[in-house]
C-alpha positions in Angstrom: 72.0 96.4 97.3 71.9 100.2 96.9 75.4 101.3 95.3 76.9 104.6 95.6 79.3 105.1 92.9 81.9 108.3 94.0 83.7 109.0 90.6 82.5 107.7 87.2 85.7 107.7 85.1 87.4 104.2 84.3 87.0 102.3 87.2 83.8 103.7 88.7 81.9 103.6 85.6 82.7 100.6 84.6 82.1 98.9 87.3 78.9 100.9 88.1 78.3 100.3 84.6 77.4 96.4 85.0 76.0 96.7 88.3 73.4 98.5 87.1 73.1 96.4 84.2 72.8 93.5 86.6 69.6 95.2 88.1 71.1 96.8 91.1 70.1 100.3 92.2 72.9 102.2 91.5 73.9 106.3 91.5 77.0 108.2 90.8 78.5 111.0 92.4 80.5 112.5 90.0 80.8 115.9 88.2 82.6 118.5 85.5 82.1 117.4 81.6 81.3 113.6 82.7 78.5 114.6 85.1 77.0 116.6 82.1 77.2 113.8 79.4 75.5 111.4 81.9 72.6 113.2 82.3 72.2 114.4 79.3 72.6 110.6 77.2 73.8 108.5 79.8 76.5 106.3 80.5 78.2 104.4 77.6 80.0 100.8 78.2 82.5 98.8 75.9 83.6 96.1 77.3 85.1 92.0 76.7 82.2 92.0 79.5 79.6 93.6 77.4 79.1 96.8 75.2 75.5 98.4 76.2 73.9 101.3 76.8 72.5 102.7 80.2 70.0 105.5 79.0 68.6 106.4 82.5 71.5 106.9 85.1 70.8 108.8 88.5 74.0 110.9 89.0 74.6 114.1 90.8 77.5 116.3 92.1 75.9 116.6 95.6 76.3 114.3 98.0 73.0 115.7 99.8 70.8 114.9 96.9 71.6 111.1 96.4 69.7 108.9 98.7 72.3 106.6 100.9 73.2 103.6 100.0 74.6 99.9 101.4 78.1 100.3 99.5 79.9 103.1 98.3 82.8 102.3 96.0 85.0 105.2 96.2 86.7 105.5 92.3 88.5 109.2 93.0 91.8 109.4 92.2 94.0 108.4 95.5 94.9 112.6 96.0 90.6 113.2 96.2 90.6 110.4 98.7 90.7 112.6 102.1 89.1 115.4 100.3 85.9 113.6 99.7 85.8 111.5 102.6 84.4 114.1 105.4 81.3 114.2 102.5 80.6 110.2 102.6 79.2 109.8 105.8 75.1 110.9 104.3 76.1 108.4 101.4 76.0 105.6 104.1 72.7 104.3 105.4 72.9 102.7 108.8 74.9 99.9 107.9 76.4 100.9 105.1 80.1 100.3 104.1 82.7 102.2 102.1 85.2 100.7 100.0 88.2 102.3 98.4 89.3 100.8 94.9 92.4 103.5 94.3 95.6 101.9 93.4 97.5 103.2 96.7 97.8 101.5 100.1 96.6 104.5 102.4 92.9 105.1 101.1 91.0 103.0 103.5 92.7 104.5 106.3 91.9 108.1 105.1 88.0 107.1 104.8 88.4 105.2 108.0 89.3 108.4 110.1 86.5 110.5 108.6 84.0 107.9 108.5 84.9 105.4 111.5 86.5 102.0 111.5 83.8 100.1 111.4 82.0 101.7 108.3 85.1 100.9 105.8 86.9 98.2 104.4 89.9 97.7 102.3 89.3 97.1 98.4 91.5 97.3 95.7 91.3 96.6 91.7 92.8 95.1 88.6 91.4 95.9 85.3 92.5 98.9 82.5 89.8 101.2 82.1 89.5 104.9 80.9 86.9 107.3 79.8 87.2 107.2 76.3 84.9 110.5 75.7 82.4 112.0 78.2 79.6 109.6 79.2 81.6 106.6 77.1 83.9 103.9 79.5 86.4 101.7 77.2 87.9 98.3 78.9 90.2 96.4 77.7 92.1 93.3 78.2 90.5 90.7 80.2 91.3 91.3 83.4 88.5 92.8 85.8 88.8 91.9 89.7 87.9 93.4 93.1 89.5 92.4 96.0 88.3 93.1 99.4 89.0 92.1 103.1 87.9 93.6 107.0 90.7 96.4 107.7 93.1 94.5 110.8 94.3 91.4 108.5 93.9 88.2 109.4 92.4 85.1 108.4 88.4 85.6 108.5 86.3 86.7 106.2 82.8 88.4 106.8 79.1 88.1 105.5 78.8 91.9 104.9 82.1 90.9 102.2 81.0 87.9 101.1 77.2 89.2 100.1 79.2 92.0 98.4 81.1 90.0 96.3 78.4 87.8 95.6 76.5 90.8 93.8 79.7 91.8 92.5 80.3 88.3 90.3 76.2 88.3 89.6 77.5 91.5 87.7 80.6 89.9 85.9 83.2 91.4 87.9 85.3 88.8 89.7 85.1 89.3 93.2 86.9 87.9 96.5 87.3 88.8 100.2 91.0 88.6 100.8 92.0 86.9 103.8 95.1 89.7 104.8 93.8 92.8 102.9 97.3 94.6 103.5 99.0 91.9 101.8 96.5 92.1 98.9 96.8 96.3 98.9 100.9 95.8 99.1 101.2 92.6 96.3 99.0 95.2 94.2 101.4 97.9 94.8 104.4 96.3 94.3 103.2 96.3 90.6 101.1 99.3 89.5 103.0 101.6 91.2 106.5 100.8 89.6 104.8 100.6 86.3 102.4 104.1 86.6 106.5 105.8 87.7 108.7 104.0 85.1 106.3 104.6 82.4 106.3 108.1 83.1 110.0 108.4 83.7 110.3 107.0 80.8 107.5 108.4 78.5 107.2 104.7 76.6 104.5 102.2 77.1 105.2 98.1 78.5 106.3 96.8 75.7 109.1 99.4 75.5 110.3 99.5 79.0 109.9 95.9 80.0 111.9 94.7 76.8 114.9 97.7 76.9 117.3 96.1 79.3 118.4 99.0 81.5 114.4 100.1 81.8 113.7 96.8 83.0 116.3 96.8 85.2 115.0 100.3 86.7 111.3 98.7 87.1 112.6 95.6 88.4 114.5 97.8 91.0 111.8 100.0 92.0 109.6 96.5 92.1 112.1 95.4 94.9 112.1 98.6 96.7 108.4 98.2 97.3 108.1 94.7 98.4 111.2 95.6 100.7 109.3 98.7 102.2 106.4 96.1 103.0 107.9 94.0 104.9 109.6 96.3 106.8 105.8 97.4 107.8 105.5 93.8 109.0 103.2 93.2 105.8 103.9 89.6 105.1 104.5 89.6 101.2 105.1 86.2 99.5 108.2 86.1 98.6 107.5 85.7 94.6 105.8 89.0 94.8 108.2 90.8 92.5 108.5 88.0 90.4 104.5 87.7 89.7 104.9 91.7 89.3 107.0 91.5 86.3 105.2 88.7 84.9 101.8 90.8 85.1 104.1 94.0 83.7 104.6 91.1 80.7 101.4 90.0 80.2 100.2 93.6 79.5 99.1 94.7 76.1 102.2 96.6 74.0 100.7 99.6 74.1 99.7 99.5 77.7 100.0 102.5 80.3 99.1 103.4 83.9 96.5 105.9 84.9 99.5 107.9 86.8 101.5 108.1 83.6 98.7 109.3 81.4 97.8 111.8 83.6 101.4 113.2 84.0 102.0 113.3 80.6 98.8 115.1 79.4 99.7 117.5 82.3 96.9 116.8 84.8 97.0 116.3 88.6 98.1 112.6 89.4 98.0 110.1 91.5 102.5 110.7 92.1 101.9 112.2 95.7 99.4 109.4 96.6 102.6 106.8 94.8 105.3 107.2 94.7 105.3 110.2 97.1 103.7 107.5 99.4 107.0 105.4 99.0 109.1 108.1 100.4 107.2 109.2 103.2 106.6 105.2 104.1 109.9 105.1 103.5 111.2 107.5 106.0 109.0 106.5 108.7 110.5 103.0 108.6 114.3 104.5 108.5 114.3 102.8 104.6 116.5 104.1 101.5 114.7 103.8 98.5 117.1 105.3 96.0 115.3 104.8 92.9 112.5 105.5 94.1 114.3 109.3 95.2 115.3 109.5 91.4 111.6 108.6 90.2 110.4 111.6 92.5 112.5 114.4 91.9 112.4 113.1 88.2 108.5 114.1 87.9 107.9 116.0 90.8 108.4 119.4 88.2 105.9 118.3 85.9 103.1 117.2 89.1 103.6 120.8 90.1 103.5 122.4 87.1 99.8 120.7 86.8 98.8 121.7 90.1 99.6 124.8 89.3 
């Protein structure tokens, strides 16, 4: 398979690097210092799945400069998906498939609006990875899983997604096809959005805010709101979704932080609008009150505005 990885950050750099190491054809659509470093010195990956250096990596900031691929993995920030989506048509081969790996629940919809429903599958990932320095990816912890599924739910998978997962597993990426991708997306969203928002508003690591009674209660309340919203939107979340999300927080390394929190604390544009903002937008559509998220949004929005200025 030929893969185009849109974004060479913590997620795209790690998964794309593992795919190339396993023998797949990989090209990165990247930009800035990361692109320059990859062009000049290749890609360095440090991970429990192996530490390696790829001296020759195909990369460009121009979609027209890259031959199309069988699979386009979109690993940008959530707020960049709608912007980049119209440029991706030229990167898809005749039977090409685009799969988003962002943290929110709206990315596949943005891609489908630009590329067509049949050319987009739902997707998400579980991993802790970041750019340690330009051209260098640091993956920590054992988690490294990609979940994909055909949009529209149902209990059927597809040959194209089973084939994709087989290639990912051969590259040492745990991969599975979800019978209902909406359940999988909201199940993760119940974990990742409160993790990032509560972490950002407290300026604390997981080891701190999960052990302080007051902030743990804030975390659980935020998780409850996300799960309630999902069910209001007819997503069939399991009854133990919040309990499992909280267990996942408790299993994180004490120093863990979400990418949204790190961006906000560093003064960079973040996924606040695509995560906490999405909860507020979708709650309004469902006529649902989400007071905890109203507080989190109001507290973090001034910092987001400053970063975007």
